[in-house]
BAVEXTI-192020 format. One record per residue (C-alpha): residue in one letter; x, y, z. Coordinates in steps of 0.2 Angstrom, whole numbers, padded with zeros to 4 digits, always signed. Layout:
<atoms>
aXYZ
...
</atoms>
This chain:
<atoms>
m+0434-0704-1013
k+0443-0690-1017
k+0445-0678-1002
r+0437-0661-1000
r+0447-0647-0999
y+0441-0631-0986
a+0449-0615-0984
v+0449-0605-0967
l+0450-0588-0969
i+0458-0577-0955
v+0451-0560-0959
t+0454-0543-0950
y+0452-0524-0956
g+0471-0524-0960
e+0482-0508-0959
v+0497-0502-0969
e+0513-0511-0966
r+0524-0499-0974
l+0519-0481-0970
t+0518-0470-0986
l+0504-0462-0993
r+0503-0471-1008
n+0500-0485-0998
l+0486-0476-0986
w+0477-0467-1000
p+0469-0485-1005
s+0466-0491-0989
t+0458-0478-0983
r+0446-0476-0997
r+0442-0493-0995
i+0437-0489-0977
v+0427-0473-0981
k+0418-0484-0996
v+0413-0499-0985
i+0413-0492-0966
t+0410-0474-0965
r+0395-0474-0980
q+0385-0486-0968
i+0383-0473-0953
v+0383-0457-0966
k+0378-0454-0982
v+0393-0447-0994
p+0392-0443-1010
k+0404-0453-1021
l+0414-0438-1027
l+0417-0434-1009
i+0424-0451-1005
y+0441-0447-1013
m+0442-0430-1003
i+0438-0435-0986
a+0449-0453-0988
d+0463-0445-0995
y+0463-0430-0980
r+0462-0442-0967
s+0476-0452-0976
t+0486-0438-0975
r+0482-0435-0957
h+0486-0452-0952
y+0504-0450-0962
i+0508-0435-0953
d+0502-0440-0935
w+0510-0457-0937
r+0528-0452-0945
l+0529-0439-0931
h+0527-0452-0917
n+0535-0464-0926
y+0522-0477-0926
e+0521-0493-0937
s+0507-0503-0938
t+0510-0521-0931
l+0492-0528-0936
v+0496-0536-0953
d+0510-0544-0945
t+0500-0551-0931
n+0488-0558-0940
r+0499-0567-0953
t+0508-0576-0936
q+0490-0580-0930
t+0486-0588-0946
m+0502-0598-0946
s+0500-0603-0928
i+0482-0609-0930
a+0488-0619-0947
n+0500-0627-0937
l+0489-0632-0923
i+0475-0637-0935
s+0489-0649-0946
r+0493-0657-0929
d+0474-0661-0924
t+0469-0680-0924
r+0452-0675-0924
p+0442-0687-0937
v+0437-0676-0949
l+0455-0672-0952
a+0457-0686-0960
s+0444-0684-0974
v+0446-0667-0979
d+0460-0654-0981
v+0462-0638-0974
d+0471-0623-0979
v+0474-0609-0968
i+0474-0590-0976
d+0477-0573-0971
s+0465-0560-0979
y+0461-0541-0975
y+0447-0528-0977
f+0457-0513-0983
v+0474-0520-0987
p+0479-0534-1000
p+0475-0548-0999
y+0459-0542-1000
l+0443-0553-0994
e+0433-0552-1007
d+0447-0556-1020
t+0452-0571-1009
l+0433-0578-1008
f+0432-0576-1028
e+0450-0587-1027
v+0446-0600-1015
q+0428-0602-1023
a+0434-0609-1038
e+0449-0620-1029
y+0440-0627-1014
d+0425-0636-1009
g+0420-0625-0995
v+0428-0609-0984
i+0426-0605-0965
v+0428-0587-0963
v+0434-0581-0944
p+0432-0561-0941
m+0447-0557-0929
i+0434-0547-0920
p+0425-0554-0904
v+0408-0543-0904
e+0400-0544-0921
s+0394-0529-0930
a+0389-0521-0947
f+0407-0514-0946
s+0416-0529-0943
c+0406-0546-0947
g+0394-0539-0956
v+0408-0533-0970
a+0413-0552-0970
c+0394-0558-0973
q+0391-0544-0986
m+0406-0550-0997
v+0404-0570-0992
t+0385-0565-1000
d+0393-0556-1015
a+0404-0570-1019
y+0394-0586-1015
g+0375-0581-1017
n+0365-0596-1012
d+0378-0606-1011
r+0384-0599-0996
f+0372-0609-0986
e+0381-0625-0992
k+0398-0621-0995
v+0402-0606-0982
r+0404-0605-0962
l+0405-0589-0953
l+0414-0589-0935
n+0403-0580-0924
k+0397-0575-0905
l+0415-0577-0901
w+0412-0566-0886
q+0401-0576-0878
d+0412-0590-0876
e+0417-0596-0859
e+0432-0602-0863
l+0438-0586-0870
h+0434-0578-0855
r+0445-0589-0847
i+0459-0588-0859
y+0457-0568-0856
t+0457-0569-0837
d+0471-0580-0837
y+0483-0568-0849
l+0477-0553-0839
f+0483-0559-0824
q+0500-0569-0831
n+0504-0551-0835
v+0499-0538-0825
d+0512-0528-0814
r+0509-0534-0796
s+0524-0523-0788
y+0512-0510-0780
v+0499-0524-0774
g+0498-0523-0756
k+0505-0504-0754
g+0489-0495-0753
v+0489-0492-0771
k+0471-0493-0777
k+0473-0500-0795
g+0459-0498-0808
l+0455-0508-0826
v+0449-0500-0842
l+0444-0513-0853
v+0447-0505-0871
i+0435-0512-0884
h+0428-0502-0901
g+0413-0491-0899
t+0398-0491-0907
l+0384-0479-0914
v+0371-0476-0901
r+0359-0462-0912
d+0362-0456-0930
r+0361-0438-0933
a+0343-0436-0932
g+0345-0444-0915
n+0337-0461-0920
p+0343-0478-0917
p+0355-0483-0932
k+0347-0493-0945
v+0363-0506-0945
f+0368-0519-0933
t+0380-0509-0921
g+0381-0524-0908
l+0378-0512-0894
n+0370-0522-0883
e+0384-0537-0887
t+0395-0524-0881
g+0389-0520-0864
e+0386-0538-0860
f+0403-0543-0865
f+0411-0530-0854
e+0399-0536-0839
m+0405-0554-0842
m+0422-0550-0840
k+0422-0538-0827
q+0412-0551-0817
r+0424-0563-0820
i+0439-0555-0818
m+0432-0546-0801
d+0428-0564-0794
d+0444-0571-0798
p+0453-0575-0783
r+0470-0568-0793
n+0461-0550-0794
v+0471-0536-0788
f+0458-0522-0794
h+0447-0512-0785
g+0436-0508-0801
v+0435-0511-0819
k+0429-0498-0832
q+0425-0500-0850
g+0434-0491-0862
c+0427-0487-0879
m+0437-0479-0893
n+0425-0469-0905
h+0423-0461-0921
t+0418-0444-0921
t+0404-0443-0936
g+0389-0451-0938
g+0380-0446-0922
e+0381-0451-0905
w+0393-0465-0900
t+0395-0475-0884
a+0395-0464-0869
e+0410-0476-0859
t+0424-0469-0867
v+0442-0472-0861
q+0444-0454-0857
k+0429-0455-0845
a+0434-0470-0836
f+0452-0461-0833
q+0440-0446-0826
e+0429-0457-0816
f+0447-0467-0808
m+0453-0452-0804
a+0439-0443-0796
e+0437-0459-0786
g+0457-0459-0780
y+0464-0471-0790
d+0483-0471-0790
s+0486-0484-0804
v+0478-0490-0819
v+0481-0504-0832
m+0474-0505-0848
f+0470-0521-0859
p+0461-0520-0876
y+0449-0535-0875
g+0440-0530-0889
f+0453-0534-0901
f+0463-0549-0905
a+0478-0541-0914
d+0486-0524-0909
n+0482-0510-0920
s+0482-0491-0922
e+0468-0489-0910
t+0475-0502-0896
e+0495-0498-0898
y+0494-0481-0903
e+0478-0472-0900
a+0473-0481-0883
r+0491-0482-0877
t+0495-0464-0880
l+0480-0458-0869
l+0486-0471-0854
e+0503-0463-0855
k+0497-0445-0856
s+0485-0449-0842
p+0490-0442-0823
f+0491-0458-0813
a+0506-0462-0805
c+0506-0479-0810
k+0501-0487-0826
q+0501-0502-0838
y+0500-0506-0856
i+0495-0525-0857
r+0494-0530-0877
c+0481-0539-0885
i+0480-0558-0884
n+0491-0557-0900
g+0502-0573-0900
s+0496-0581-0886
p+0496-0602-0889
q+0482-0605-0877
f+0471-0592-0889
a+0478-0598-0904
e+0472-0617-0897
w+0456-0611-0893
l+0452-0604-0909
a+0459-0618-0920
s+0447-0629-0910
r+0432-0618-0913
i+0437-0618-0933
i+0439-0637-0932
e+0422-0638-0925
q+0416-0627-0940
v+0425-0638-0953
e+0415-0655-0945
k+0400-0644-0947
l+0404-0640-0964
e+0406-0658-0970
a+0391-0664-0963
v+0381-0651-0974
q+0390-0656-0988
e+0387-0675-0986
t+0368-0671-0983
f+0368-0660-0998
d+0375-0675-1007
n+0365-0687-1001
l+0351-0678-1006
l+0358-0675-1023
q+0360-0693-1026
k+0343-0697-1021
k+0337-0685-1032
q+0346-0692-1048
k+0342-0711-1044
g+0322-0705-1043
e+0324-0696-1058
h+0334-0711-1067
a+0320-0724-1062
g+0309-0713-1068
n+0315-0715-1086
</atoms>
């Protein structure tokens, strides 16, 4: 019997690797078209004007500060690590199917929608892995729409989407271990009051009219994820922090965004007499312009005597092992679904044959 072939797509937003206006223009136009238009109605003719203005602003800012995004390179490395782990795994399902792991992106090539149409022709099924722990219309929702566009009704038989990663206690454990392995302990026990800011992408709370957004924003999930991680960190016997605060990175358009910003966390820690602050972007699986540039710049400009930035989980072997295991679970489920469809089809064909 011929083995089924499955594609695993490791998907993230994507940022240009080589900083040029020619590279930024198409990327920013896609962001405005896919994301911003879900929040604010943007006339078609204005998309290019808004996107090109943002591209120019980012180009000047990043060039002046010698910033180059590491997001795509990190996602590519994560993809290779996951592929190696899956190839070495001994679970029975992997003896009966072939699995290829591929990186793909929303806003830079290779684009997710193009990759979906390519694998649709070559593979029996696909597992889509959005590399953001908390779902919303602006992250995993983009992938869902592209899957629907490519597969239509066949998506129930041929596609699995990894979701609700933020609820996984194993991820919480990996995050906590990673945090305490990397935190600077040189000031512990010296009368220094140490705070932790957990950075995540903010989300829309109310639109410009003061109404709840019409799209799913993941607001409640964002708050629950923070409370879970805060409790776990504060209860850990290795804990060195006197307080933990949420630090949201917000956009500026569309209405009211989450109030618990990075800037607010810093202000509260200062008012509460904190000397030291650690920043960890737990809401992202890979460093990007919002974490290693924007959030980190806010940290560096803050008035605290001691400050430390702990990078995203990025190339952590434990993280790759956990994610590879979650993916294999989805491979098992996808194969089971397709086995069921095949059995039903065979029964139907036998019945039709008997009727003739």
